[in-house]
N, C-alpha and C positions, 0 to 999 in steps of 0.2 A: 472465845469472844462472840458476842451476840451478832446474829445476822444483821440487826438494825444498824450496827456501826458501819457496815459495808454497803448499805443500800444505795447511798448517794454516789459514792465513788464507783461502785460496781456498774451502775447505769451508765456513767460516763465512759468507763473502759469498754463496756460492751459495744457502745457506739463507735469508739475508736478502733475496736477490733475489726469491725466491719470495714474499716478503711485500710486495714493491712492488705497489701498487694497480694492478689490471687496468682495461681500458677499460670492462668491464661493471660493476665496482665504482664507477668514476667516474660512469657513467650513473646508478647507484643513488643515489650521493651527490647528484648534481645534481637528481635527481627527488624527493629528500626534501622534505617540506613545510615543514620548519623546522630550526633548529639541533639540537634534541633528536633528531629523526628521523635527521638526518645522523650524529650521534654513535652512534645505534643501528646504523646501517649499518656504521660503523667497528668496532663491537663484534663484528662477524662477519668481521673481517679480522685481519691480523697486528697491528693496533693494539688488540686486545681487552683485553690486560693493562693498557694505558695508560688506557683510557677506562671500564673496568669501574667501576660505582659512580656514574657521573655521572647526575644527575637533572635534572628541569625547572628546578631552582634553580641549576644549574651555569652559571657566567658564561662568555662567550667567552674571557675572559682565562685562565680555569683550563684550558680546552681548549688554548689556545695554549701555555700554560706547559709542559704535558706534551709537546707536539709539539716545542717548542724544546729541551727537555732531552733528547728522543729523538735530535735531530740531534747535539747535543753528545756524547752517549753514543757515537753512531756514529763521529764524528770522533776521539774519544779512543781508542776500540777499534781503529780501523784504524791510527792512529798507533803505538800500542803493539805491534800484531801485525805491522806492516810489517817486512820484512827490514832488518837493522841498516844494510846498505850504502845503503839508500834514505832514511835519516832526514833528511838535509839536504833532500832533495827534499820529504819530507812536511812539513817546516817551512814551505816555500813554498806547498805545497798548503793548509795551515791558513791562511796569510796570504791566499791567494786568496779564501777565504770571509770572513775577518775584514775585508778591505778593503771588501767589500760592506756590512758592518755600518757601517763608518766613512762610506762614501758616503751611506748612508741617514741616518745621523746628521747629516751636513752638510746634507743636503736638508731635513731636519726643522727644524734650527736656523735656516736661512736663510729658511724660509717661516713661522717662528714657529708651528709646529704645536702643537696641544694634546697633553696626555699620552695621551688616549685614542687619538689618531692614531699617536703614537709606539709605544704598546704594540701596535697592530695591524700596524705595518710592520717593527719591529725583531725581529731574531733574535739574541739575546745569545750571544756566543761568547767564552770566556775568552781574554784578560783583560777583554774587554768585556762584563762581567756586567750584568744589568739595573740594579742599584744604581749601578754606574759610569756606565751610559748616562744614567740619570735625572739623576745629578749633573752630567754634561756638559751635558745639555740646559738645566739651570738656571743655567749660567754667563751672565755679563752680556753677552758678545759672542763672535763667532766666534774672535777672537784668543785670548781666554782659553780657549775650548774646546780650540783647537789645543795650547795650552801644556800642557793637562792630559791629553792622550791618553796612555793607559798604554803603548802600544807606541812606543818611541823612534824607530823608522824612520818610521812613519806620522806622528808628531809633526813630525819634521824636514821631511818632504815637504810637509805642509800649511803649515807655517810659512814655508817657502821660496817658496811660490806664493801666499800671501795677498795680496801686492801686486797681482799680476796680477788676482786675483778683485776686489779693491777698485776697481780701474780699470774693469773690465768688468761686474762683478756676474753673471758667467756661471760657474756651478759647474763647467763643463767644464775650467776651468783648475785646479781642485782635484782633480777626480775622475780625470782622465786621467794625471796623474803617478803616482797610486797604481797604476793599471792597468800603467802602463809599467814601473815598477820590479819589480812582482810577476811579470809575464809574461816580462820579459827574464831574470830569475833562474830562473823555471821552465824556460825554454828552455835555459838554461846547464846546469842540473842534469840535465834530460832528456837532453842531449847526452852526458853521462857514462855513461849506460846502454849496454847492448849488446844486439844481437839484437832479438828480439820485444819485449823491455822497452822499448828505445829507440824502435822503430818505432811501436808503438801509443800510447805516452805522447806522443811528438812529434806524432802525428796529432791527439790530443785537445787538447794545448796549442796546436798550430798552428791548429786550426780556431777555437778561441776567440780567438786572436790576430788571425786574419783578420777575424772578425766584429767585434771591437772596432775595428779600423781602418776597417771599413765604416761603423760607427756614428759615429766621429770625423768621417769625410768628410761623411756626411749631416747631422750636427748642425751642423758648421761652415758648410755652405751654408745650412741652415735659419736659423741665427742670424746669417748673414752675417759671420762671423769672417774677418779678413784672411787671404788664402792663406799669407802668410809665417808667421803665428802658427799657423795650423791645421797646417802641415807639421811644426812642432816638436812637436805633440801626438801625431802618429802614432807607433805602436810601431815600433821599428827592425827587429824580426824579421818575417818573413813565412812563409807556408806555401804555399797555392795562390792567394793574391791578391797579385799584384805590388804592392809599395809605390809603384812608379812610376805605376801606374794610379790609386791613390788621390790621388797628388800632382796628376795631371792633372785628376781629378774635383774637386779642391779649387779649381782655377783658374777654373772656369766661374762664371757669374753666378747661375744658378738651381738649385734642388733638382732639378727635372725634368731639366736638362741633366746634372747629376751622376749621377742614376740611370741615364740613358741610357748613360753611359760605363761605369759599374759593371756593367752588363749584359754587357759584354765580358769576362767572367771565368767561372770555374768556378761561380760563385754566381748565374748568370743567372736560373734558375728561382726561386730564393729571393727575389732582389731584385724580380723581375717580380710575384710573388705579393704581396709586401709593398707594392709601389707601388699595386697595385689596391686593397688595403685602405686605403692612405693616402688615395686619392682619395675613399673613402666617409667616413672618420673624421677626416681632416686632423690626424692626430697621429703623431709619430715613434714613439710607443709600439708601433705595429703592426710596424715594422721590427725593434725590439728583441725583441718577443715572438716573431716569426718566427725570428730568429737564435737565441734561446734554445731554441726547439723543435728546431732543427737540432742544437744541442749535446746536448740530451737524447736524441735519437734515436742520435747517434754514441756517446754514453755507454753506451746499452743494447747497441748492436752490439758495443762493446768487450768486453762480458762474455759474448759468445757465442762458440762455437768453442773453440779451444785455450785453456785457462783459466789456464795458469801464466805470467802476466806482470803487470807493474806497472799496466798499463792497467785491469785488473780493479778495482784499488783506487780509482783516480781515477774510473773510470766509475761505480762504486757510490756514491761520495760525491756526484758530480754528481746522480745520480738521486735520492738522499736529500734533497739541498738543494732541488731543484725540487719534490719531493713535499711537503716542509715548507711552501715558499712557497705551493704550490697549496692545501693544506689550510688554512692560515691564511686565505687569500683566500676559500675556500668557507665556512668557519665564520662569518667576519664577514659575508659576503654573505647567508647564511641568517639570521643574527641581525638583519640590517637589512631583511629581507623582499624582497631582490632576486629577480627571476625567474631561472630556469635559463639562458637564453640570455645574459643580461647577465653572470652569474657565469662561464659558460664562456669568454666573450671575454677574461676576465682571467687564465685559467689557461694554463700552459705544458704542453700535453699532446701 
């Protein structure tokens, strides 16, 4: 695709990239004594127009609302400005973020979380607006929630897999089919691109695909899901992580054995570091967090160097998504009086 098609949107995204918070700004945010002090730090960044006028009486929900609206704005802006030939791909990129909203919604529903928790964890994206999400959380059960999902594709996927969830009570059976359909279509649409467009986009999509398969493998061993069922959950596409290696790691008895096998891949250092953290905290969240940090780094790298390719669009949206998640976690952590080290452990930096 010619560089001319990206000249306009690239100039806009380069300007937006300069507004992404720096390490020094994150250090200042973490060092803020409370939520209002953190908002004042934001007032000296690219978020100044969003938080200007906030006072000591401003609630965390008000701060979160403007952050959520800002991500929605970014997604709409990138979608509208993307080259016409990439609009099908942009549809699936939008669904990549929307499925995360659906997955969070399913977790909240199955854990019977209260509205305050829901407000803290959800990032509403059209058509999953906050009124729609609240209405879905108020449904009588998971089956009725699935039937009312506004996206017909996600509705079909969840409904088709409810029986497996009912039998196991493991959300993996509802979450992974969402990942599978989105990333298989992302991969298919990225394959239609040419040159650097194709190379960088497949790199970002492929990395995320590999890390999803790593998490499926680890979660299936942690939950002791039968290997025959776990294999069906794996994404069929692969990038630098052979699917056959995941299948082997699914066959072993323990999580430690699975980790040992997965180290025989391009992700050796990442898996090793996450395992060391797991031995301290005994939660799979440390693996997921480490994997997301890898995606964030790759997304920033995609925006450096020669700028005229589709990877710049996807890289920017990934960075903006993680920044929104991080800011929501920080604002709520400061409001709850958590210390800086505790909040930092929850961030994807």
